[in-house]
C-alpha positions as CSV (number, residue, x, y, z in Angstrom):
1,X,77.4,-181.6,-65.3
2,X,75.8,-180.7,-62.0
3,X,72.3,-182.0,-61.7
4,X,70.2,-180.8,-58.7
5,X,66.9,-182.5,-58.3
6,X,64.0,-181.8,-55.9
7,X,66.4,-180.4,-53.2
8,X,64.7,-179.5,-49.9
9,X,66.2,-178.2,-46.7
10,X,64.3,-177.2,-43.5
11,X,65.9,-175.6,-40.4
12,X,64.2,-176.0,-37.1
13,X,64.5,-172.9,-34.9
14,X,62.9,-171.7,-31.6
15,X,60.4,-169.8,-33.7
16,X,59.4,-172.9,-35.8
17,X,60.4,-174.6,-39.0
18,X,62.0,-172.5,-41.8
19,X,61.9,-174.0,-45.3
20,X,65.2,-172.8,-46.8
21,X,64.9,-174.8,-50.0
22,X,61.7,-176.2,-51.6
23,X,62.1,-178.8,-54.3
24,X,64.9,-177.0,-56.1
25,X,65.9,-178.5,-59.4
26,X,68.7,-177.1,-61.7
27,X,71.1,-178.3,-64.3
28,X,74.5,-176.6,-64.7
29,X,76.6,-177.6,-67.7
30,X,80.4,-178.2,-67.6
31,X,82.5,-175.0,-68.0
32,X,79.5,-172.7,-67.5
33,X,79.5,-169.6,-65.3
34,X,76.2,-169.9,-63.6
35,X,74.7,-167.2,-61.3
36,X,72.3,-167.9,-58.5
37,X,70.6,-164.7,-57.4
38,X,67.9,-163.7,-55.0
39,X,67.0,-161.4,-52.2
40,X,68.2,-162.0,-48.6
41,X,66.7,-165.2,-47.2
42,X,65.9,-166.6,-50.7
43,X,68.0,-169.7,-50.0
44,X,71.1,-169.0,-52.1
45,X,73.8,-169.8,-49.6
46,X,71.9,-172.9,-48.3
47,X,71.8,-174.1,-51.9
48,X,75.5,-173.6,-52.6
49,X,76.4,-175.3,-49.3
50,X,74.2,-178.3,-50.3
51,X,76.2,-178.6,-53.5
52,X,79.3,-179.6,-51.6
53,X,77.4,-181.1,-48.7
54,X,78.5,-178.6,-46.1
55,X,74.8,-178.7,-45.5
56,X,73.0,-182.0,-45.9
57,X,69.6,-181.6,-47.7
58,X,66.6,-183.3,-46.2
59,X,65.7,-184.8,-49.5
60,X,66.6,-184.6,-53.2
61,X,69.9,-185.2,-54.9
62,X,73.0,-183.4,-56.1
63,X,74.9,-185.2,-58.8
64,X,78.2,-184.0,-60.1
65,X,79.4,-185.9,-63.2
66,X,76.9,-188.6,-62.3
67,X,78.1,-189.0,-58.7
68,X,75.4,-188.6,-56.1
69,X,77.0,-186.4,-53.4
70,X,74.2,-187.2,-50.9
71,X,75.1,-190.9,-51.0
72,X,78.8,-190.5,-50.2
73,X,80.4,-191.5,-46.9
74,X,82.4,-188.9,-45.0
75,X,85.6,-190.3,-46.4
76,X,84.3,-190.3,-49.9
77,X,83.0,-186.8,-49.5
78,X,86.3,-185.5,-48.3
79,X,87.9,-186.9,-51.5
80,X,85.1,-185.4,-53.7
81,X,85.5,-182.0,-52.1
82,X,89.0,-181.7,-53.5
83,X,87.4,-181.1,-56.9
84,X,84.7,-178.6,-55.5
85,X,86.3,-175.6,-53.9
86,X,84.8,-172.5,-52.5
87,X,85.5,-168.8,-51.9
88,X,83.6,-166.6,-49.5
89,X,82.8,-163.0,-48.8
90,X,85.2,-162.9,-45.9
91,X,88.2,-164.4,-47.7
92,X,89.0,-166.9,-44.8
93,X,92.8,-166.6,-45.1
94,X,95.1,-167.8,-42.4
95,X,96.4,-164.5,-41.0
96,X,99.5,-166.0,-39.5
97,X,100.7,-167.4,-42.9
98,X,102.0,-165.4,-45.8
99,X,100.3,-165.5,-49.2
100,X,102.5,-168.4,-50.5
101,X,101.9,-170.4,-47.4
102,X,98.1,-169.8,-47.6
103,X,98.0,-171.2,-51.1
104,X,100.3,-174.1,-50.0
105,X,97.9,-175.1,-47.2
106,X,95.5,-177.4,-49.2
107,X,98.5,-179.0,-50.9
108,X,100.1,-179.7,-47.6
109,X,96.9,-181.4,-46.5
110,X,97.1,-183.6,-49.6
111,X,100.6,-184.6,-48.6
112,X,102.4,-182.9,-51.5
113,X,106.2,-182.4,-51.0
114,X,107.0,-179.0,-49.7
115,X,109.1,-177.9,-52.7
116,X,106.4,-179.1,-55.1
117,X,103.7,-177.3,-53.1
118,X,105.6,-174.0,-53.1
119,X,106.3,-174.3,-56.8
120,X,102.6,-174.9,-57.5
121,X,101.5,-172.1,-55.1
122,X,103.8,-169.6,-56.8
123,X,102.4,-170.5,-60.2
124,X,98.9,-169.8,-58.9
125,X,99.9,-166.5,-57.4
126,X,101.2,-165.6,-60.8
127,X,97.9,-166.6,-62.3
128,X,96.0,-164.2,-60.0
129,X,98.5,-161.4,-60.5
130,X,100.1,-161.5,-57.1
131,X,103.5,-163.2,-57.5
132,X,105.1,-160.1,-56.0
133,X,103.1,-160.6,-52.8
134,X,104.2,-164.1,-52.1
135,X,105.9,-163.1,-48.9
136,X,103.2,-160.6,-47.7
137,X,100.7,-161.4,-45.0
138,X,96.9,-161.0,-45.4
139,X,96.9,-157.9,-43.1
140,X,99.2,-156.2,-45.6
141,X,96.8,-156.7,-48.6
142,X,93.7,-154.9,-49.8
143,X,90.4,-156.7,-49.9
144,X,90.7,-157.4,-53.6
145,X,94.2,-158.8,-53.2
146,X,93.0,-161.0,-50.3
147,X,90.3,-162.4,-52.5
148,X,92.8,-163.1,-55.3
149,X,94.9,-165.1,-52.8
150,X,91.7,-167.0,-51.8
151,X,91.0,-167.7,-55.4
152,X,94.6,-169.0,-55.9
153,X,94.2,-171.2,-52.8
154,X,90.9,-172.5,-54.2
155,X,92.7,-173.5,-57.5
156,X,95.5,-175.4,-55.7
157,X,93.8,-178.8,-55.9
158,X,92.9,-178.3,-59.6
159,X,89.1,-178.3,-59.0
160,X,86.4,-179.0,-61.5
161,X,83.9,-176.7,-59.7
162,X,84.4,-173.3,-58.1
163,X,81.7,-172.1,-55.7
164,X,81.6,-168.3,-55.1
165,X,79.4,-167.3,-52.1
166,X,78.9,-163.5,-52.2
167,X,82.6,-163.4,-53.1
168,X,82.6,-159.7,-54.2
169,X,80.0,-158.3,-51.8
170,X,82.7,-156.8,-49.5
171,X,84.6,-155.1,-52.5
172,X,84.2,-151.7,-54.1
173,X,82.8,-151.7,-57.7
174,X,86.2,-151.3,-59.4
175,X,87.8,-154.1,-57.4
176,X,84.6,-156.2,-58.0
177,X,85.0,-155.8,-61.8
178,X,88.7,-156.9,-61.7
179,X,87.9,-160.0,-59.6
180,X,85.0,-161.0,-61.9
181,X,87.3,-160.5,-64.9
182,X,89.8,-162.8,-63.1
183,X,87.1,-165.4,-62.6
184,X,86.1,-165.2,-66.2
185,X,89.8,-165.7,-67.3
186,X,90.1,-168.7,-64.9
187,X,86.9,-170.3,-66.3
188,X,88.3,-169.8,-69.9
189,X,91.8,-171.0,-69.1
190,X,91.1,-174.0,-66.9
191,X,87.6,-175.0,-68.0
192,X,86.3,-174.8,-64.4
193,X,82.6,-174.7,-63.8
194,X,81.8,-171.6,-61.8
195,X,78.7,-171.0,-59.6
196,X,78.3,-167.5,-58.3
197,X,75.9,-166.8,-55.4
198,X,75.0,-163.1,-55.3
199,X,72.3,-160.6,-54.6
200,X,73.7,-158.2,-57.1
201,X,72.2,-158.3,-60.6
202,X,75.2,-156.4,-61.9
203,X,77.5,-159.3,-61.0
204,X,75.3,-161.7,-63.0
205,X,75.1,-159.4,-66.0
206,X,78.8,-158.9,-66.2
207,X,80.1,-162.4,-65.9
208,X,77.4,-165.2,-65.9
209,X,76.1,-167.0,-68.9
210,X,73.1,-168.6,-67.2
211,X,71.2,-167.6,-64.1
212,X,68.6,-169.0,-61.6
213,X,66.5,-166.6,-59.6
214,X,65.6,-168.0,-56.1
215,X,62.5,-166.6,-54.3
216,X,61.4,-168.0,-50.9
217,X,63.5,-171.1,-51.4
218,X,62.1,-171.9,-54.8
219,X,63.4,-171.5,-58.3
220,X,61.3,-168.6,-59.7
221,X,63.1,-168.5,-63.1
222,X,66.1,-169.8,-64.9
223,X,67.7,-169.4,-68.3
224,X,70.3,-167.5,-70.3
225,X,71.2,-164.2,-68.6
226,X,70.4,-162.1,-71.7
227,X,66.9,-163.7,-72.0
228,X,66.0,-163.5,-68.3
229,X,67.2,-159.9,-68.2
230,X,65.3,-158.8,-71.3
231,X,62.1,-160.8,-70.7
232,X,61.6,-161.7,-67.0
233,X,58.5,-163.8,-66.7
234,X,58.0,-163.8,-62.9
235,X,57.4,-161.1,-60.3
236,X,60.6,-162.2,-58.4
237,X,62.7,-161.8,-61.6
238,X,61.1,-158.4,-62.4
239,X,61.9,-157.1,-58.9
240,X,65.6,-157.9,-59.4
241,X,65.9,-156.9,-63.1
242,X,63.7,-153.8,-63.0
243,X,64.0,-152.0,-59.6
244,X,61.6,-149.4,-60.8
245,X,58.8,-151.9,-60.1
246,X,59.6,-152.2,-56.5
247,X,56.9,-149.7,-55.6
248,X,59.3,-147.2,-54.1
249,X,60.0,-145.2,-57.3
250,X,58.0,-142.0,-57.5
251,X,57.4,-140.9,-61.1
252,X,55.7,-137.6,-61.9
253,X,53.6,-138.3,-64.9
254,X,52.6,-135.6,-67.4
255,X,49.2,-135.6,-69.0
256,X,49.1,-138.1,-71.8
257,X,52.6,-139.5,-71.0
258,X,53.2,-143.2,-71.5
259,X,56.2,-145.3,-70.5
260,X,58.7,-147.5,-72.5
261,X,61.2,-149.8,-70.8
262,X,64.5,-150.1,-72.6
263,X,66.8,-153.0,-71.8
264,X,70.4,-152.9,-72.8
265,X,72.1,-156.4,-73.2
266,X,75.6,-155.5,-74.3
267,X,74.5,-152.7,-76.7
268,X,77.2,-150.5,-78.1
269,X,77.8,-147.7,-75.6
270,X,79.9,-145.4,-77.8
271,X,78.9,-142.6,-80.2
272,X,75.9,-140.2,-80.0
273,X,73.5,-140.8,-77.0
274,X,70.6,-143.0,-78.2
275,X,67.8,-140.8,-76.8
276,X,69.2,-137.7,-78.3
277,X,69.7,-139.4,-81.6
278,X,66.1,-140.6,-81.6
279,X,64.9,-137.0,-81.0
280,X,67.0,-135.7,-83.9
281,X,66.3,-138.5,-86.4
282,X,62.6,-139.2,-85.6
283,X,61.5,-136.1,-83.8
284,X,60.5,-138.2,-80.8
285,X,61.4,-136.6,-77.5
286,X,61.7,-138.7,-74.4
287,X,62.1,-137.9,-70.7
288,X,64.2,-140.3,-68.6
289,X,62.0,-141.4,-65.6
290,X,64.4,-144.0,-64.3
291,X,67.8,-145.4,-65.4
292,X,70.1,-148.1,-64.0
293,X,72.8,-148.7,-66.6
294,X,76.5,-149.2,-66.7
295,X,79.2,-149.7,-69.2
296,X,81.6,-152.7,-69.3
297,X,84.2,-151.8,-71.9
298,X,82.3,-150.3,-74.8
299,X,79.1,-152.3,-74.0
300,X,76.0,-151.0,-72.1
301,X,74.0,-153.1,-69.7
302,X,70.9,-152.3,-67.6
303,X,67.5,-150.7,-68.1
304,X,65.9,-147.3,-68.6
305,X,62.3,-146.1,-68.2
306,X,61.4,-143.4,-70.8
307,X,58.4,-141.1,-70.7
308,X,56.8,-140.5,-74.2
309,X,54.1,-137.9,-75.1
310,X,52.2,-137.8,-78.3
311,X,50.0,-140.8,-78.4
312,X,50.1,-144.2,-80.2
313,X,52.2,-143.0,-83.2
314,X,55.0,-141.6,-81.0
315,X,55.1,-144.6,-78.7
316,X,55.1,-147.1,-81.6
317,X,57.7,-145.0,-83.4
318,X,60.0,-145.0,-80.4
319,X,59.7,-148.7,-79.8
320,X,60.4,-149.5,-83.5
321,X,63.4,-147.1,-83.5
322,X,64.9,-148.6,-80.4
323,X,64.2,-152.2,-81.3
324,X,66.3,-151.8,-84.5
325,X,69.4,-151.3,-82.5
326,X,71.4,-154.4,-81.8
327,X,71.2,-155.8,-78.2
328,X,68.3,-153.5,-77.2
329,X,64.8,-154.5,-76.2
330,X,62.0,-152.1,-75.8
331,X,58.3,-152.4,-74.8
332,X,55.5,-150.2,-73.4
333,X,54.9,-150.8,-69.7
334,X,52.6,-149.7,-66.9
335,X,54.4,-148.7,-63.7
336,X,54.4,-151.1,-60.7
337,X,53.1,-154.1,-62.6
């Protein structure tokens, strides 16, 4: 288990002090895939760098399996970091080394025999689906392939924790999904605890089990992804989960029209479109004022804002109809609240 308690970190700049983290406390269970999300400047990257002590917090503690990382000497910290590896947005591969040699690098630092290191590195390239690229150099690979090599290298020391700092931000959506699927498989196969730092709610929705939302260096909200996504309690969470509340969406409202937010948390995305089916079966017509949804396999995730005319009976009927569907949550809302 990773236990973060009252973590604070302040940077001192020419413009004054900047509080990057303010009494952050989190618990992350073993083998979880935990997302940490927030807008730019929320403190996400500082937090993840404090977990492996690349940044020393000003106060508070980070305990991994009971070991207080803040109390370790530099020698002890180097040893502890073997079990806490990290991948980055920029891949950070050694351009003068081929893929096999890149994965071998941390094993060489540990003093592993060359033949054993090469054997282990090849196995890991097989794990990430790049055994055929063992002799290729990073410049010959796509961004997604380079990230897969970085993941293989991160696994070389058999870590307990994998930290992903905006690891998919430089990738296109299709490649992002394939890398996230690989991370999910690695979590399942090796039992590694994964912490994903991201500003993209879609990444959290598709792979994480739990999430913490950071806002201004503080934990605004934390919990299971499905619960936070369906019932965000704070303004910071609502800004991320429901972009229609950011004040920039312009909705033309008809006379007497009211709005229902529909949240999809893995609802079945196949068959007759839900809104059309509601019109046919219940005689309730709805206009789509806003939609941000996607399908992962045959499951739908995201949210939709529906405009309903016809008064209380139509609105209640629509909510009741939608709520009966598995993995769908619906409620009446006022815009920009």
